[in-house]
C-alpha positions, -999 to 999 in steps of 0.1 A, spaced: 4 1 -3 24 27 8 45 18 -25 15 24 -46 6 56 -25 20 88 -46 38 116 -22 15 145 -30 -15 117 -22 2 113 11 11 148 20 -28 158 9 -41 131 33 -14 147 61 -25 180 59 -62 170 63 -49 148 98 -36 182 108 -53 203 128 -50 244 126 -26 264 146 -61 284 156 -71 250 178 -70 256 217 -41 245 229 -56 223 259 -69 201 234 -54 165 232 -35 160 197 -47 134 172 -33 100 179 -32 100 141 -12 131 132 11 121 157 18 87 150 19 97 111 59 103 116 65 73 128 59 53 98 87 54 82 115 79 68 95 85 39 62 92 58 84 114 85 100 135 55 63 141 39 45 148 69 73 175 78 71 191 41 31 190 43 29 210 75 12 245 69 0 254 104 14 238 143 0 243 178 26 233 208 25 231 239 59 232 255 62 211 292 73 176 305 42 168 304 29 176 270 25 152 243 20 166 210 56 158 201 67 132 229 103 130 221 104 170 217 86 178 249 107 149 268 143 170 258 133 204 265 119 191 299 156 188 306 162 218 296 136 241 313 149 277 299 165 273 263 135 268 237 152 259 208 135 269 176 159 256 152 138 225 144 113 247 120 135 245 94 128 204 87 86 219 82 95 241 50 58 246 42 53 257 81 34 291 72 18 292 110 35 282 145 18 283 179 39 280 207 25 277 245 54 275 272 37 265 304 53 276 335 87 260 348 103 258 378 139 277 371 163 274 394 179 310 409 202 329 384 198 294 360 215 303 329 221 336 333 233 359 308 246 329 284 234 345 257 251 326 233 235 290 249 238 262 228 236 254 186 201 272 185 224 306 187 252 293 159 255 320 130 258 286 107 221 275 117 209 308 106 175 312 84 144 324 67 117 307 78 89 308 57 64 315 87 39 346 81 16 339 115 35 336 148 20 330 186 42 333 216 23 323 250 44 326 284 79 338 273 100 348 296 133 368 298 150 337 306 145 319 277 175 314 258 173 310 223 142 331 209 167 356 193 170 329 167 131 328 159 135 368 156 163 366 133 147 339 112 113 351 108 115 378 78 83 372 61 58 371 92 25 390 88 8 385 118 26 386 153 5 373 188 20 377 221 0 362 250 13 368 285 46 371 284 74 388 310 102 384 285 109 384 247 135 359 257 177 358 256 179 384 291 154 409 275 175 423 248 153 437 218 184 434 194 167 404 176 136 417 175 136 446 154 141 418 124 115 407 121 87 435 127 95 454 90 67 431 69 42 431 97 4 440 93 -15 426 125 3 428 161 -20 413 189 -4 418 227 -22 403 255 -16 411 289 24 414 286 26 444 307 62 442 311 71 444 275 46 460 256 64 493 261 94 482 246 74 461 219 51 490 212 85 513 207 104 488 183 67 489 167 68 524 157 106 524 146 102 491 123 67 485 108 56 503 79 30 477 67 7 474 101 -27 481 99 -41 464 127 -32 468 165 -43 447 195 -34 456 231 -53 441 258 -38 449 300 -15 476 281 15 487 293 23 529 306 5 558 285 34 573 274 46 541 255 12 542 236 10 577 228 46 576 213 31 550 193 6 565 182 27 601 174 59 580 156 44 549 142 52 553 102 23 529 93 -15 534 80 -32 521 109 -67 509 102 -76 488 134 -71 500 169 -82 472 199 -76 485 233 -82 475 268 -65 499 292 -87 509 318 -64 533 331 -42 537 302 -58 555 274 -62 593 282 -75 621 254 -38 632 248 -43 595 228 -75 597 211 -60 635 199 -32 619 190 -52 592 166 -69 625 153 -35 638 139 -22 608 128 -44 583 119 -65 597 99 -73 568 77 -88 544 107 -115 521 98 -121 502 133 -119 514 171 -126 492 196 -122 502 233 -134 482 266 -136 500 300 -114 529 290 -126 550 324 -104 579 316 -117 596 280 -144 622 282 -168 632 254 -144 659 243 -116 632 233 -139 611 210 -159 640 198 -125 652 189 -119 616 173 -152 614 155 -148 644 133 -111 639 123 -124 606 112 -150 623 90 -172 591 82 -143 565 74 -146 547 108 -170 520 99 -167 499 132 -170 516 164 -172 497 200 -176 515 232 -181 490 254 -188 493 293 -177 531 289 -188 551 311 -187 581 293 -213 569 272 -236 571 299 -216 602 314 -216 629 292 -257 632 274 -256 639 235 -220 623 231 -240 591 210 -262 620 189 -231 639 181 -208 608 175 -232 594 149 -237 626 129 -201 622 121 -200 587 117 -227 580 96 -208 557 74 -205 528 108 -212 494 99 -206 478 131 -216 495 168 -210 476 199 -225 495 230 -222 463 252 -226 461 292 -232 502 293 -259 492 316 -274 524 324 -276 539 290 -310 554 280 -331 547 248 -327 581 245 -292 587 236 -293 553 215 -324 563 195 -306 602 189 -276 576 175 -290 554 156 -308 584 133 -274 589 115 -265 554 117 -288 539 88 -259 522 72 -257 494 104 -252 461 99 -241 446 128 -256 457 163 -245 449 196 -263 455 231 -253 433 254 -257 438 292 -271 474 287 -302 471 314 -313 501 306 -324 502 269 -365 493 270 -388 484 240 -391 518 221 -356 512 214 -367 482 191 -389 509 170 -361 528 164 -337 500 150 -366 490 127 -371 519 116 -332 534 112 -318 502 108 -330 490 70 -292 470 64 -291 450 100 -281 419 93 -270 406 131 -283 422 168 -275 411 203 -299 417 227 -289 394 253 -295 404 292 -315 439 279 -336 432 308 -361 461 302 -365 446 262 -396 425 262 -411 393 239 -436 416 219 -405 437 208 -387 409 200 -409 394 177 -417 429 163 -379 431 153 -379 399 134 -413 409 118 -397 440 106 -362 439 97 -360 427 58 -325 415 66 -315 404 97 -294 371 96 -289 366 134 -305 373 168 -289 369 197 -314 371 229 -330 350 258 -350 318 255 -376 337 279 -386 365 251 -385 342 217 -425 334 214 -438 306 193 -447 330 164 -409 346 169 -395 309 163 -418 307 129 -412 337 114 -370 335 120 -373 297 106 -396 310 76 -370 338 71 -337 318 82 -325 338 106 -300 322 130 -311 327 170 -285 320 196 -303 314 228 
């Protein structure tokens, strides 16, 4: 049978066995995918050549690649990435470094540790997407990866206390030039340095996601000095974002199409209005999630609506005391909305629904979960009077038999 199957067919089979890199890292690997390389040298070679995505959890108990994890368990600090060279088709790599017991001072100051730092192993990897979780300053060997990833388009860093190799950024900047998308989640100890490097090196960056921030100064420096045409900014920075940042966005990022803010309690209506005016109807997505300025300053949403008439997606979730009149005033100017999220807006009541199907004729998706002031009859009216609605999220208790019937007839997906 092995001789009958040609290389191309085997590679196609191996590709279908492999899970995507975006699969949950806690999920156990497929027994078939881990057994394939053990069949023969030919299968091992073809398996390596066919892999386009790989997700690893590096820990002594990891089971994804037993031989690799057993080897790494003997070296808690070095991250030896040079094996990636043997996977020529690899485009996406996701690595979770589990917490490990580190001896005090272990491998401190050994910047040239092991073969991973050897000049003869310099390579140009084909990786386009890289996700690293749990990296610390004591993880030696990461700089080889930074130097070798010259085709990266997307970089994700999650819960990282360092960028490896003693915290040196010398090699880090070499992988940033072609980046288009960056995500930094819970990386407060390194986010300042990363933002400085992004401002210095990124010319193609269009999307930045920053959760649990760093410092106000580093974010302001990035916005004011970045050489890229930033289109999407997603921030969850309760104490880092102020009006100065919004003013800087208004000056330096006029082509933005998407702004997502969550729990940003230090911005004011003046900052948001200045930003809205500067966008000149170019913004297509706006999220103000759990931002008390929405409830604190009457008339803010109406003003934003007047200047952001091209909005396609609007998320005002978890503004619990948002009153009907504020939302209704905004929707009157936002006739192009296709996606509206009002989850957790407990202050909204039935009149809002009438305004939605009057003003938002193009609406395709709406989230009304935990809007306790909106009743069953209003949900039924929304389904009946929204000609383009495709998805509705609402509690089961607010779905009448008539609503379910109409939703079925109109092919509306109902998520309860």
